[in-house]
C-alpha positions, 0 to 999 in steps of 0.5 A: 339270736335263736337256737337255729341260728346258733346251730347253723353257725356251728354247723358252718364252722364245723364244715369249714374246719373239715374242709380246710383240713382235708388237703393236709389229711389227704396228703398224710393218708396218701403218703402213709399208704405209699410208705406202707406199701413200700414197707410191705414189699421190702419188709422194712418195718422201721417206724420212723420211716413213715414219720418224716415223709408224712410231716413233709407231705403235710407241710407241703400240702399246707403251703400249697393250700394256704391261699385257698384256706385263707380265702375260705376263712376270710369269707366265713369271718366276713359273713359272720361280721356282716351278719352281726346286726341281723343276729342281734334282732 
């Protein structure tokens, strides 16, 4: 196992982590912006107003994107397992 192989696998793992977390992060960002605009317009400065909608949005995004996330994770894991003989050379 060479240094470049280890670095390549680490890079792929980090890229996959960022890719599969993107739907939840985007949902939280969009809901946070909408709630912030609503608070600015109505001058309601309640901190708990942003908390519950963000959690719900992140959970909905997770439920909707879960099959895609599992597909990506299974493909990456399969690639790692199938490559084990090549890694040992």
